[in-house]
N, C-alpha and C positions, 0 to 999 in steps of 0.2 A: 570490261565491266564499267558501268556508269558510276559517276561520283555518288549518286544517291544510294545505289546498291552497296558500294563499298562502305559508305557511312553506316548503312544498316548492319552490315556484317561487323564492323568495328564496335558498334553499340552492344553487340551480343558477346564480345570477347572479354574474358577475365583479364584484369590488369596485373595479375600476379607475375612478377618478373621471372620467377623460376619457370613457370609454365610457358611464358613467352619465349625464353631461351630454348627450352626443350622443343617447342613447336617448330622452331626455325633451324636449330643446329642438329636435330635428330629427325628421324622419320616418325616421331610421335612419342609423347610421354608414356612412361610406364610407372607403376608404383616404385619399382626399384630405382629407376633413373631419377625420379623426383626426390626420393629419399637421399640418394647419393649427392645430388646437386645441393640440396638444402644443408647437408652435412659439410660438404667441402667449401661451399661458396662458389660464386661464378668464376672468379679468376683461377682458382685451383682446379675446378672442374674443366675449364677450357684448357689449361695447361696439360691436364691428363689426356683429354681427347686429342690434343695436338701432338701427343707422343703415343700413338696407338700401339706401338710394340710393347709398351708397359702395361697394357690392359689385357687381362686374361680373357681369351676368346676361344677357349678349348672346345666348348660345346658347339659353337658355330663351325669351328674347324672340323670337328667330327661330322657334322651334318654335311659339309661340303665334300666329304669323301664319297658321297653318293653321286657326285658329278665328276667322275675321274677324268673326263676329257676337257673339262672347262678350263683347267689351268695348265694343260700340257703346252710345251713349247711347240714350234713348228715341226721339228723333227719327230716329236712324240705323236702329234696328231697324224702326220703322214705315215708313221710306222703302224699305228692302230688301223688306219684305213687300208693300208697295203695288206695287212694281215687279215683283213675282213672281220675285225673284232667288233665293229659296230654296224648295225643293220643298214643305216642310212649314211654311213661314211662321215664326211665332213659336216653334213647337216646335223648329225647327232652332236658333234662338238659345239656347234653354234647354239643348238637348242638347250644343251646343258648349261652353256654360259648364261643364257637368258634366265633360266630357272635359278641358277646360282646367285645371280644379281638380286632376284626377289628374296631368296633365302637370307642373304647377307643383310639386306635392308631391314627385314623383319626381325632377325634374331642376333645379329652381331652386336657385341658390346662396344665396338669401335664405330659409334654412330656418325660422328662428324667426318671420319674418313670416308664412310660409305656415301654420305651426302656429297662430299667433294668429288669422289670418283664419279658419281652420277653427273655432277655439274661439268667436270672436264670431259666426260664422255660425250656430252652434248656440244661443248665448245669445240672440241677436236673430233667431231663426229665421224665415225666409220660405221655404216649401217650393218646391222646383224639381225637376221641372217642375210647373207649376200654371197653369191657364188664366187665372187672375186677374192673373198677373204676366208674361205672355208677352213684353211689350215692356219691362218695367222691372226684371226680375231681374238682368240683366247690369249695369245702372247701380247696383243695390243692392250687388252684389259689389264694384264699384269704390269705392263709398262706404265699405264695411267695410275694404277694403284701404287706403284713404287714411287712415283713423283708427285702424287696428288697434294701432299703437304710440304713439298720441297720448294724448289725454285721453278718459276714458269719457264725460265730459259732452258733449264735441263729437260723439262717436260717437252718443250717445243722441239728441241734438237732430237730428243728420243723419238718423237712422233715423226719428224722429218726423215728419219732413217729406219722407220718401221715398214716392213713389207705390207702390212695392212693399209696404212695411209698411202704408200706409194702405189699400191694396186687400186685402191678406191678412187683416188684422184688422178690416176693415169700417168704418174711420173715414171713408172716402170717401163713404159713404152716411149718415153721422151728421149730423142736422140739428137746428136748435133746436126744431123741432116734435117730432121723434122722435130724441133722442140715443141712439146705439148704444154700449153699455157694453163691447163686446168689447175694443177696444184699451185703453181706460182701465184695465180690470181686469188684462190681461196686462202692461201697462206697469208696474204696481205689483207684481203677484204674481210674474212671471217675470223681468222685465228689471231690476227695482230692489229695492225694500224687502222683498219677500216678503209673507207672510200676516199683516201687522200692520194692515191697513186694515179699515174698516167698510163696510157697504153704503152708508152716507151718503157716505163718501169716494168710492166708485165713482161714485155718481150725480153728485156735484159735479165729479169729474174728467171724466166723460163730457160734461157740459155745457160745461166749460171747453175741451175739445178740439174741440168743434164748429167747423166752418169750416176746419179743416185737411183739405183734400180734394184731388181730382185733377181737372184740367181735362178735360172730356169730349171736347173736340176734339183737344187736343194730347197728352193723357196725362201732362202735366207736373204737378208740385205747384203748387197755388195756395191762397191763403187767401181764402175766400169770406165776407166780413163779413156778407152778408145772411143767412147760415145759422148765424151765431155766437150762442149763447145768452148773453145778458148777465146780470149779477147777481152779488152777492158769493158767494164760495165759501170753504169751509174744508175742507182736505184734510190729514189727518195733522198737524193743528195749524197748518198753513201757511194764511195768509189772503190773499185778493186781492179788491179791490173789483170787478174785471172790469166796470167801469162802462159802457164803450162798445164797440160792435161793432167799430169801427175799431181799437181797441187789443187785440182778442181774440187776435191772433197772438202779440203780445209777452207777453200774460198766459199763454198756453198754454206758450210756450217757457220762461218764467220758472218755471213749474211743473215742466217736464221737467228744467230745470237744478237745481231744488231737489231733485228725486228723485235725480239723479246724485250730488249732494254729501251726501246723507243718510247718517248713520252706519250705518243698517241696510243701505244699498246698499253702503257700503264693506266691511262684513263679508261681505255676499253675494258680491261680486266677489272678495274675498280668499279666501273659502272655495272658490269655483269654480276659481280659479287653483291653489290647493293641491290640489284633487281632480284637476285636470288634470295637474299636474307632480310631486306629492309622493306622495299615497296616497288611497285611496278614503275613508278616515276620517282626515283630516289632524290633526296635533297642534294643539290649541286655542291654545297659546302662539304658534305661527307664524301662525295665522289672525289673532290679535289684533295681532301685530306688523305684518303686512301691512296690516291695517285702518288702523292709525295712519299708516303711510307713505302710503296712499291719501288719507287726509284731509289730512295735512300738505302733500302735493303736489297738492292740488286735483284729484284723480282722474287724474293722470298715470300711465300704465301702465308706462312704462319703469322708473321708480324702484322700483315694486312688484316687477317681474320681477327686477331686480338684487338686491333684498333677498331674494327667494325663492331664486334660484339660488346665492347665496353663503351661505345659512343652514346651520347645522349640521343642522337637521331635513331639509333636502334631501339633504345628504351622507349622512345615515343612512338614506335611504329606498330604497337599492338593492334592486331586486326587488319593491318594494311596489306596483307597477302592472302591469297585464296589457295586452298589445297589443289594440287594437280591430282589427276586420278591415281598416280603412283603413291603420292603422299596420303591420299584418302584411304586407299585399300590397305596399305601397310600400317598406317596409323590405327585403323580399325582392328587389325590383327593384334597389334601391340596393346591397345586399350582393353580388348576383351581377354587378354591372356592366353590366346591360342598358341599352340606349339606344333612343330612339325610332327608328322606321323613317326612311329617308332622305327620304321624301316620303309624303304621305297621312296618314290618321288612324285606320286600322282597328286597329292594334295598341293604341293608347291607348284606343280605344273598347272593345276587348275587356277591358282592365283595368277600365274603368268597369263593364262588364257583370258581371264577377266580383263587384264590390262590390254591384251590385244584387241578385245572388243571395245574397250574404252579409248583406243587409239594412243595408248601411252605405255606399251611394254618396253622395258629397258633396251636401249640401243637400236630400236626398230625403226626410228624415224628415217625416211628415205633420202631427203635432200641433205646436202652437206652442212646446213646451218644448225642442225640439232633441234630438239623439241623447244617450242616456245615456253617462256616462263612468266607469262602474264595472264591475268584473270580472263581477259577477253577470249583467250584460246580454249578455255576449259569450262565455261559456264553455260554451254548450250543445253537445252532441255534433254536431248537424246543422251548426251554424256552423263548428265545428272541422274537420269533414270537407271542407267547401268550401275552407277554407284549405289543408288537406293536399293536396288535389287540385291546387290552384294551385301549391304548392311544387314538386311533381314536374313539372307542365306547364312551369313557367318554367325549372326547372333543366335539363330535357331539351330545351327548345326546341320542344316539341310545340304549345303554344298559349299566347299568340298567336304565330304564326310570324313575324309582321311585325317584331317587336322585334329589334334588332341585338344579337347576342351577342358576347362577346369572341372574338377569333380562337382562343383556347384557354381554355376554362373552367378546365381544370386549372392552366395556368400563371398564370392570374389569381388563383386561390384559393391555390394552393401553388406558388410560383414555382420552388422547388428540390425535386426529387423525393427524399424521404427514403429511407433504406436499408431500412426495415422497414414492415410494415403498421401496427404500433402507433404509430410516430412519424408516419407519414402521417396517420393518423386524428386524432392530437393536433393536427397542424398545420392540418388542414381544419377541425376544430371551433374552434380558436382564431380562424381567419379568419371563421368564420360567427357564432360566439356569444361570442367574446372569451376563451375558456378551454378547456382540454382537458376531455373528458367524464370523469366519475367512472369508476373502474375497472370496475365492474359494467356500466355502460352501454357503455363501449368494448368490453367482452367480448361484449356482445350484438350489436353491429354487426360485430365480427370474426367472430362465428358466422354471421352472414348471408353473409359472404364465404367461409366455410369456411377461415378463416385464424386464426393466433394472432398475438399482438403481436410476436413475434420472427420471424415469417415474412418472408423476404426479399421486397422489392418490386421488380418489373420494370415497365417502361413499358407492357408488354402485358397486365399483370394486370387482371382485371375491376375492381378497386377504382379504378383510374385510367383505365379505358376504359369498357366497357359499363355498369358499375354505378355509375359516379360520380354521375350524376343521382339515383339512388336513395339513395346515401349522403347527398348534400346534402339531399334532401327529408326523410329520416328525422331528421337533426339539426335541421332547421327545424321539424319536426313536434313536437319535444320541448319540455318545460318550459324548457330552456335558452334557447330563442328566444321563448317565450311572454311572458316578462317584458320590461318596458321601463323 
């Protein structure tokens, strides 16, 4: 995105710090989340979100029971497939997992957890659906969810011993006779220190990681000492004797732990969090501050997030990020008060399919680097057109029809009918984007209605009847909503 375009978006973004925090730390504000944050204050609200187990999420948990294969462990998925319980076998498990991710983003009360699961799923990407992980991708999602607000060291070691990652990046086939360098390289380049390694580092890392594999019978992780390459290694200045095959697993995990605690990893994680939550080109001082917190707290993520969200740089970053297609669609669902159908999964699946068309369905990015998180990747005209169509379809209830709409969309968005078209438009925009539109933009929408700001408003007027969905969509199509 160009500087001029970003300045344009920033100019249309409300400065309210409550809405700013909700736009970044959740998948989009709702009246309930806004009321909660205003009542608790930012610090208490963050503390609550950083302790997700304390947040009642029973309604979302009930919804997730419609995706019984999404959270099964490897043995569970294999048993279901063997029993012929699912029409498409392992593909059903992966499809359910994608839909469950959309449902959680839209309706979980543990919003910061869901945002962080999405971020780590990209940072430690394992593509889904993919034939290599048909039985293990759900377990990998559970792993990320378990460690998303813990320490990065624990998350990285869990990833390094997960069948999904070992399959996706080929370490399961890496042997002492033929070490495979794929995982070793991406572990350093993408997951941790970045491009500071040498080819010698890659070769030693690949040798050290041999033996971390997947049992061919059960599909579970195992360490195979017979395939571990012994011998001293030196990687990024870190040395290990790696003297015995039996000690190979401990040596490999010590290496992974070293990477997690490395200063270059601290800076990389700090920068990635700043890009996610602050701006595409984050302030260097904030990155360095968060790097130090990460190192002092031994890779604990929650203290880093607290420091980020309470920083003056975060407060000053209003409008400096642009919504991705995922954030756009889910934010629309949340703003319009749409709910999942009473039973079945077709409505949520339709939302997932929207994201497939937009190129941003959860976990679906094919390369190992995960989805990009900068505006330049998501502001092409074709992608915006998909979003604009979704805004109107969702506002009008045309598609997906299965989602439950408020009894009155008008009363939900503007509970008290104003006296004039101008004040109505101000109220509608404030509900949707946090502030009234600028005078020229309000005038353009009023022109669409063939009305002026002072035109009296009746309950039968098109603005609040037949053309209401179009007004909603046009506001959501604008730069006022594009920023997050």
